[in-house]
C-alpha positions in Angstrom: 113.7 73.4 114.2 116.9 74.6 111.8 115.9 74.6 108.0 118.9 72.6 107.4 118.0 69.6 109.3 114.0 69.6 108.5 112.9 66.6 107.2 109.3 67.1 107.8 107.7 65.6 104.6 106.1 68.1 102.1 102.4 66.2 102.4 102.6 67.2 106.6 103.5 70.8 104.8 100.5 70.8 102.7 98.3 68.7 104.7 98.4 71.7 107.2 97.9 74.4 104.7 94.7 72.3 103.8 93.4 72.3 107.0 93.8 75.9 108.3 92.5 77.2 104.8 89.4 74.8 104.9 88.7 76.1 108.7 89.1 79.6 107.7 86.6 79.3 104.8 84.0 77.3 107.0 81.2 79.8 106.4 81.7 79.8 102.9 80.6 76.3 102.6 77.0 76.8 101.5 74.5 78.1 99.2 73.9 81.2 101.2 76.3 84.6 101.5 75.8 85.9 105.1 75.6 89.6 106.0 78.9 91.7 106.9 78.9 95.3 107.4 80.7 96.2 104.0 79.7 93.5 102.0 77.2 95.5 99.8 80.4 97.6 99.2 82.8 95.1 98.1 80.0 93.0 95.9 79.6 96.7 93.7 83.2 97.1 93.2 83.3 93.6 91.8 80.5 94.5 89.5 81.9 97.9 88.5 85.2 96.1 87.3 82.9 93.3 85.6 81.4 96.2 83.8 84.7 98.4 83.3 86.1 95.2 81.7 83.4 94.3 79.3 83.6 97.9 78.1 87.0 97.8 77.7 88.9 99.6 80.3 91.9 97.8 81.2 93.1 98.8 83.9 90.0 100.0 85.3 89.4 103.5 86.4 85.9 104.3 86.6 83.1 101.9 87.1 80.2 102.7 84.2 77.8 101.2 85.9 77.1 102.1 89.7 74.8 104.9 90.6 72.5 104.0 87.9 74.7 104.5 85.2 76.3 107.4 85.9 79.9 106.1 87.0 81.7 106.3 90.2 85.6 106.5 90.2 86.2 103.8 92.9 89.0 102.4 90.9 91.3 105.9 91.0 90.9 105.9 95.1 90.8 102.3 96.3 93.7 99.9 94.8 91.0 97.1 93.3 94.2 94.8 91.5 93.3 91.8 93.6 89.5 91.8 93.0 90.2 92.0 88.9 89.8 87.8 89.3 86.4 87.7 90.8 85.4 90.6 88.2 86.6 88.6 85.4 84.7 86.2 86.1 81.7 87.8 87.0 82.1 89.9 83.4 82.1 86.0 82.1 78.7 85.6 83.4 79.5 83.8 86.7 77.1 84.8 89.8 78.2 87.4 92.5 78.0 85.0 95.2 80.2 82.8 93.7 82.8 85.4 92.7 83.0 86.7 96.1 83.4 83.4 97.9 86.3 82.7 95.4 87.9 86.1 96.2 87.8 85.0 100.0 89.0 81.3 99.5 91.5 83.0 97.2 93.1 85.4 100.4 92.5 82.8 102.8 94.9 80.6 100.8 97.5 83.5 100.1 97.2 84.2 103.9 98.5 80.8 104.5 101.1 80.3 102.2 102.4 83.9 102.9 102.1 83.7 106.5 104.0 80.1 106.5 106.6 81.4 104.5 107.2 84.2 106.5 107.9 82.5 109.9 110.0 80.3 108.3 112.4 82.6 107.1 111.8 84.8 110.4 112.6 81.9 112.8 114.8 79.8 110.7 112.4 77.1 111.7 109.8 74.6 109.9 108.1 74.4 113.5 107.8 78.1 113.7 106.0 77.8 110.4 103.5 75.4 111.3 102.7 77.3 114.5 102.8 81.0 112.5 100.4 79.4 109.7 97.9 78.3 112.4 98.4 81.6 114.7 97.5 83.7 112.1 95.8 82.4 109.8 93.0 81.9 112.4 93.7 84.9 113.6 90.4 85.9 115.7 90.9 89.8 114.0 91.6 88.6 110.6 88.6 86.2 110.8 86.6 89.3 112.2 87.2 91.6 109.2 86.2 88.6 106.7 83.2 87.8 107.9 81.3 90.0 110.5 83.1 93.4 108.7 83.4 92.7 105.5 86.5 94.6 105.1 88.1 93.0 102.2 90.7 95.8 101.1 92.1 95.2 105.1 91.7 91.9 104.9 93.5 91.8 101.6 96.3 93.8 103.0 96.4 91.9 106.2 97.8 88.8 103.9 101.2 90.4 103.1 101.7 91.9 107.2 103.8 89.0 108.2 106.0 88.8 104.8 106.5 93.3 105.9 108.3 92.2 109.1 110.1 89.5 108.0 111.5 92.6 105.3 111.9 95.2 108.2 114.0 92.3 110.2 116.0 91.5 107.3 117.0 95.3 106.5 117.4 96.2 110.1 118.9 93.3 112.0 119.5 90.9 109.0 120.6 90.4 105.7 119.8 93.9 104.0 120.5 92.0 100.7 117.0 90.9 101.5 115.0 94.1 101.2 112.9 93.0 98.2 110.8 91.1 101.1 109.3 94.5 102.3 109.1 96.2 98.8 107.0 93.1 97.8 105.4 93.3 100.9 104.5 97.3 100.8 103.7 96.7 97.1 100.4 94.0 98.0 99.8 96.6 101.0 99.3 99.4 98.6 97.6 97.8 96.0 94.9 95.9 98.6 93.9 98.9 101.2 95.4 102.8 101.5 94.8 102.9 105.1 97.0 99.5 105.9 99.3 100.8 104.2 99.6 104.3 106.0 99.3 102.1 109.2 102.8 99.6 107.8 104.4 103.1 106.6 104.5 104.2 110.3 105.8 101.4 111.7 108.4 101.4 109.4 109.3 104.9 110.0 108.7 103.8 114.1 111.5 101.2 113.0 113.5 103.4 111.6 113.2 105.8 114.7 114.3 103.4 117.4 117.0 101.4 115.1 118.7 104.2 113.6 122.0 103.2 114.4 121.5 100.3 112.6 120.6 102.0 109.7 123.7 103.9 109.6 126.2 101.5 110.0 128.7 99.6 107.5 128.4 103.0 105.4 124.5 103.3 105.4 124.2 99.9 103.7 121.2 99.3 105.6 119.7 102.7 104.9 120.3 102.0 101.3 118.4 99.0 101.6 115.3 100.5 102.6 115.7 103.1 100.1 115.9 100.2 97.1 112.6 98.8 99.1 110.6 102.4 98.9 112.0 102.6 95.3 110.9 99.4 94.1 107.6 100.2 95.8 106.8 103.3 94.0 107.7 102.2 90.6 105.7 99.2 90.9 102.7 101.7 91.8 103.0 104.6 89.7 100.2 102.9 87.4 97.7 103.9 90.7 99.5 106.7 92.5 99.8 109.1 89.7 96.4 108.5 88.8 94.9 108.8 92.7 97.1 112.3 92.9 95.6 113.2 89.6 92.2 113.0 91.0 92.6 114.3 94.6 93.6 117.7 93.4 90.3 117.9 91.5 88.5 117.9 95.1 87.1 114.9 95.9 85.0 114.0 99.4 87.3 111.2 100.7 87.5 111.6 104.5 87.2 114.5 106.2 89.1 116.3 109.1 85.7 116.4 110.9 85.3 112.9 111.4 85.1 111.5 115.0 87.7 109.1 115.3 88.3 109.5 118.8 84.7 108.3 119.6 85.6 105.1 117.5 88.0 102.9 120.5 87.9 100.0 122.1 85.7 100.3 125.2 86.3 98.6 127.2 89.7 97.4 126.7 89.1 94.2 127.9 87.5 93.4 124.4 91.0 93.1 123.2 91.5 89.4 123.9 87.8 88.6 125.1 86.9 85.2 124.4 83.0 84.6 124.6 80.8 87.6 123.1 77.6 88.4 121.2 77.4 88.5 117.4 73.7 89.3 117.0 71.4 89.1 114.3 72.3 91.3 111.2 75.6 92.6 113.2 74.9 96.0 111.9 76.0 98.3 114.6 80.0 98.6 116.4 78.6 97.7 119.7 77.7 94.3 118.0 81.0 93.6 116.8 83.7 92.0 119.2 87.0 93.6 118.8 89.3 90.7 119.8 92.9 89.3 118.6 92.2 86.3 120.8 92.5 85.2 124.2 94.6 82.4 122.8 97.4 85.4 122.0 96.7 86.9 125.6 98.0 83.4 127.3 100.8 83.6 125.4 101.9 87.2 125.5 101.4 86.3 129.7 104.0 83.7 129.5 106.3 85.6 127.5 106.4 88.4 129.6 107.1 85.5 132.7 110.1 84.1 130.7 111.3 87.8 129.7 111.6 88.3 133.7 112.9 85.2 134.7 115.6 85.6 132.2 116.3 89.4 132.9 119.6 88.9 134.6 120.7 86.1 132.3 123.4 86.4 129.0 121.3 85.1 126.3 123.6 83.3 123.5 122.7 82.4 119.7 119.3 81.1 119.1 117.9 81.8 122.2 118.8 85.1 121.8 116.9 85.5 118.3 114.0 84.3 119.8 113.5 86.6 122.8 114.5 89.7 120.4 111.6 88.6 117.9 109.6 88.2 120.8 110.4 91.4 122.6 110.3 93.4 119.1 106.7 91.8 118.7 105.4 92.8 122.0 106.6 96.1 121.5 104.8 97.1 118.4 101.8 94.8 119.2 101.0 96.2 122.5 101.4 100.2 121.4 99.3 99.1 118.5 96.3 97.3 120.9 97.1 100.2 123.2 96.2 102.8 120.9 93.1 100.9 119.7 91.8 101.5 123.1 89.9 104.3 124.9 92.8 104.1 127.1 95.2 106.5 124.3 94.5 110.0 124.5 92.9 110.3 120.7 91.2 113.4 121.8 94.1 115.4 122.0 95.3 114.7 118.5 92.5 117.3 117.2 94.3 120.3 118.5 97.3 119.7 116.6 96.1 119.9 112.6 98.9 117.3 111.1 98.3 114.7 113.8 94.6 115.3 113.7 94.9 114.8 109.8 96.6 111.5 109.9 94.0 110.2 112.5 91.2 111.6 110.4 92.7 109.2 107.7 92.4 106.4 109.6 89.0 106.5 110.8 88.8 104.1 113.6 91.2 103.5 115.7 90.8 99.9 116.2 92.2 98.8 112.3 95.5 99.0 114.6 94.5 95.6 115.6 95.9 94.3 112.1 98.9 95.3 112.9 98.7 94.5 116.4 97.5 90.6 115.7 100.6 90.3 113.0 103.1 91.6 116.1 101.8 89.6 118.7 101.4 86.6 116.7 105.6 87.2 116.0 105.6 87.0 119.7 103.2 83.5 120.5 105.5 81.9 117.8 108.8 83.2 120.0 107.5 81.9 123.2 106.3 78.2 121.7 109.7 78.2 120.8 111.1 79.0 124.0 108.6 76.7 125.8 109.7 73.9 123.3 113.7 74.5 124.4 113.2 76.0 128.4 110.3 73.5 129.5 111.1 70.4 127.6 107.5 70.0 126.5 107.4 67.9 123.4 107.0 69.8 120.3 103.9 67.6 119.1 102.1 68.2 122.4 102.7 72.0 122.5 102.0 71.7 119.0 98.2 70.4 119.6 97.5 72.1 122.5 98.3 75.7 121.1 96.2 74.8 117.6 93.7 73.6 119.7 93.1 76.6 121.7 93.5 78.7 118.7 90.5 76.4 116.9 88.6 76.8 119.8 88.9 80.7 119.7 88.1 81.1 116.2 85.3 78.5 116.7 83.2 80.9 118.8 83.3 83.4 116.3 82.9 81.8 113.5 79.9 79.2 115.3 78.2 82.9 116.1 78.5 83.7 112.7 77.0 80.9 110.7 74.0 80.5 113.2 73.3 84.1 113.8 74.2 86.1 111.2 71.3 87.8 108.5 71.2 86.0 104.9 72.4 88.5 102.7 71.7 86.7 99.1 71.5 83.1 97.9 72.7 81.9 94.7 70.6 84.4 92.7 72.2 87.6 94.5 72.8 90.6 92.0 73.6 93.7 93.0 71.6 97.0 93.3 73.8 99.6 91.3 71.4 102.6 92.0 71.4 102.0 95.8 73.4 105.2 97.2 74.3 103.1 100.5 76.4 100.5 98.3 79.3 103.3 97.5 79.1 104.8 101.0 77.6 107.8 100.3 79.7 108.4 97.5 82.9 109.0 99.2 84.7 109.1 96.1 82.4 111.6 94.1 82.8 115.1 93.9 82.6 117.6 96.7 78.8 118.9 96.6 77.5 115.8 94.7 74.2 114.6 96.5 74.0 111.1 95.6 70.5 110.6 96.2 69.7 113.3 93.6 71.9 111.1 90.9 69.5 108.2 91.6 66.4 110.1 91.3 67.6 112.4 88.0 67.4 109.1 86.0 68.8 108.7 82.2 67.8 112.2 80.9 69.5 114.8 79.3 68.5 118.6 80.1 69.4 121.9 78.8 68.5 125.3 79.3 67.7 125.9 76.2 64.1 124.9 76.2 64.3 124.7 72.2 66.7 121.6 72.5 65.4 118.1 71.6 66.8 115.1 72.4 67.0 111.5 70.7 67.5 108.6 73.1 70.4 108.4 74.8 72.5 105.3 74.0 75.4 102.9 75.5 78.1 101.1 73.8 81.5 99.9 74.9 81.4 102.8 77.5 80.2 105.2 75.4 77.3 107.4 75.8 75.5 108.6 72.8 73.2 111.4 72.1 71.8 113.0 69.3 70.4 116.9 69.7 68.7 119.7 67.7 68.3 123.0 68.8 65.3 125.1 67.3 67.3 128.6 68.8 70.3 127.8 69.1 72.5 130.4 71.3 76.3 130.4 72.0 76.2 129.4 75.7 73.8 126.4 75.2 75.1 123.3 76.9 73.8 119.7 77.4 73.8 117.7 81.0 74.1 114.2 80.5 73.6 111.2 82.7 77.3 110.9 83.6 78.9 112.1 87.0 81.9 114.4 86.1 85.4 113.3 86.7 88.9 114.2 84.7 89.8 112.9 81.6 86.7 112.3 80.0 86.9 112.9 76.4 83.4 114.7 75.2 82.7 115.5 71.3 80.0 116.5 68.7 80.2 115.1 65.4 83.4 114.0 66.1 84.9 117.4 67.1 86.6 118.0 70.4 84.0 119.3 72.7 84.6 121.7 75.9 83.5 119.8 79.1 82.9 121.0 83.1 80.8 120.0 85.8 76.8 120.8 85.8 74.2 120.8 88.0 75.2 118.6 91.1 78.4 117.6 89.1 76.9 115.8 86.3 78.8 116.2 82.7 78.1 119.3 80.7 78.9 119.7 77.3 78.4 123.1 75.5 77.0 122.9 72.0 78.8 126.7 71.5 75.7 127.7 69.0 75.2 124.4 67.1 71.8 123.9 65.8 72.3 120.0 65.6 74.9 117.3 66.5 75.5 114.3 68.2 77.1 114.2 71.8 79.4 111.2 72.2 80.8 111.0 75.9 83.9 108.6 76.8 86.2 108.3 79.2 89.8 108.0 78.3 92.9 107.7 80.0 95.6 110.2 79.8 99.1 109.6 77.8 100.9 110.1 81.4 98.6 107.4 83.2 99.9 105.2 79.9 103.5 105.9 80.6 103.1 105.3 84.0 101.3 101.9 83.6 104.7 100.9 81.3 106.7 102.0 84.4 105.1 100.1 86.3 104.8 96.8 84.6 108.7 97.1 83.6 109.4 97.8 87.3 107.5 94.9 88.3 108.8 92.4 85.7 112.8 93.4 85.5 113.2 93.2 88.5 112.7 89.3 89.2 114.3 88.9 86.4 117.2 90.5 86.9 117.4 88.9 90.5 117.0 85.3 89.2 120.0 86.5 86.3 122.4 87.3 89.5 121.3 84.1 91.0 121.9 82.2 88.0 125.1 83.4 87.9 126.1 83.1 91.1 124.9 79.3 91.3 127.1 78.7 88.0 130.3 80.3 89.8 129.8 78.2 92.6 129.6 75.2 90.7 132.7 76.2 88.4 134.6 76.6 92.1 133.5 73.2 93.1 134.8 71.2 90.0 138.0 73.4 90.4 
């Protein structure tokens, strides 16, 4: 259905959005919160943001209440822009269960809206937009990430993948002036999940490799468009990227290159298109987790391949050519992603090439490629539905009903299994145990050598090698730790170790004067008293001027570019109206 001839009522579109959104949110409509692999970690992120906002941090860099109030730099290493909504609600006193469910409901709504817009623009068809909304909004791997894995960062990133596909198409084959689609998508992905941003970058580089001739045609205008998208993406994300790399150089655990990623593939490969699978109570092991993009997509892929074989010697023209082209591109990228997620791909060979080993280790699990694969395969699925409608003369309504029913049935298997078999994580009184090391993935964003179990055991105490130093009670207020001390026999090398994990840019003062600090035992903050016999120590994390400058640059880029586009759009519109009047 061509956009210019589309007369579908807006009410139908809104009704479809609501139906897909409501079905994707079914497990949320209860007073319980069901367990998922990573749910504890993301609940902790919400608690950390809430505590930081209450302390006056903005943007949030350090979660002050995590690990028994020792603090944790989660916001530096894991983008949390889209968690500010539930974090702010939590800071206002809304319970954690509701905050988490609001986050899931919002990301489902965002996915539905972005999928609709992207498929509509990509195929120039309202009908394609409806199909794409259903297929992607209820895609099995996306629902799996929400309800079984609890991989909220990855699901947030998946929200922008259809828009990234649209942006890539416009830059390489469509209107390069619409490069902003890719920039917006990449900004959203990078502010959601760094690993998915890496995968998306690899897809972009692969696309540039196979379509390099398109980039350099017409005086490299497409290459220039790609550069513009990259520049805007970097500018808007400077507020996150600069602190990230600043902390990385200080030596943080993150993921090491000895991670056994080649043992985390999909085995057997038939799981990719599984329909019936067990989801056991608790769902705590990889073996209990289905790795499937859905049998509905498998059948649509097979139909598309059959059409490609049938049409291999025919000349395709007009819109039909566009459909087959989009379908083949989706099949190429989706097929590669699905293949690389399985045990059939020789991942183990990567460990012998240092650069490839580092790249693969950062991805952790090859089956993460199912996120990219799902988005690409959905493009092929929409293309084949439009081909079926044209070539087989199947009534559009019948085809849509059949595809939707098949998709709903496929998704229902996962949702029903989850609702009836998953363990209950908590009820409406849920609170996060902030001193539990398991809630922070064993402290992968701590300094190397930090034993987070010892931090939990250490408690709220100050320690000094000088036994004559006596301490007052430790107080915390507004993100500042305060402690007074007296020393019976002060010495020049005296120091005090405080119950805060050391990170760069902690400001320490004694009686208002700057005092030197460094990582102490188990990487807690060590403050040197420099021979003082008494004093009051204050410790507070303070963003350096460079961070503030980057925040302003990012804000200006995020605000000024849309305003500039609106200005030029208004000028063109007024010019056209003036020409029409003349």
